[in-house]
N, C-alpha and C positions, 0 to 999 in steps of 0.2 A: 614706741619703734614703729608701730603702724602708721601713726601721723605723720612721720618724718618719710617713710616711703611714699606716702600719697603726697606730699608736698612735692618729692624729687618727682614722681610721674606727672603731676601738674605742672611742674615747671618746664619739664622736656615738652610737654604740648603745645604751652606757650612759645617756648623758643622755636618749635617746628612752624608754628602758624602765624607767628607775628614776627616780621623783619626787624621791627625797631627793638627786640629783645635777644638777637644775636649775641650780644656782647656777654651774655648770662652764661654761655656755653661752657666757658672757663671755670665757671663757680660750681656748676650743678654736675655731679658727679655721674661717671658713664657707668658705674655698677653698683647697685644696691647691695650691701652686706647682709648676708642672713645666716644663721647659725649652720646651715648644711651646704653652704656654698661650695665647700671640698667635695662633695657628694654628688653635689650637680654640675661640677664641672668635667667629671668623668664621661666618657664616651657610652653612648648608648647603643646596644646592641638589639636588631629587630630580627625576629624569625617569623617566617610565612609558613602559614598552615596551609595544607594542600585543598585546592577546590572542592567541594562536594556539590555534586548537582543532587541536592535534596530540598524539598520545600518546607520551609521553616513554620508554616501555617499548620502543619500536619503534626500530631502528637508521635507518630511512628518515627518521621523522619527527625523530629528533635531530639529524639532519644538516640537514634544513629548519629547525629552530628555530636552529640556530648559524648559519646562513646569513643567517637574518633579523635576530639579534642583532649580526652583522657588518656588514650594512647599516647598520642603526639607529646603531650607533655611529661607523663611517665619515661617517654624515650629521651627527652631532651634533659630531663633531669638526670637519667641514668648515665647520659653522654657527658654532661658536665661534671660526674662524680658527687652527686649529692642525694642519690638514691638511699633509702634506709637499708 
């Protein structure tokens, strides 16, 4: 399966770079099938963490940053209904 995927990627590169291989576009698939294609097709949600004015080179500040991230993640999990 890996070799087949590599062949498709190489074919795409060749088609993009060499004009006399444009005829191969109809033969090379646009989508590479994989076992988790249905999961990868779902939209992704991004969540921004607050900006912290801390210096990551200091141990105390790193602890405060990690505590803040832990609180934020706990809040988001609770809001999503996934808390214990």
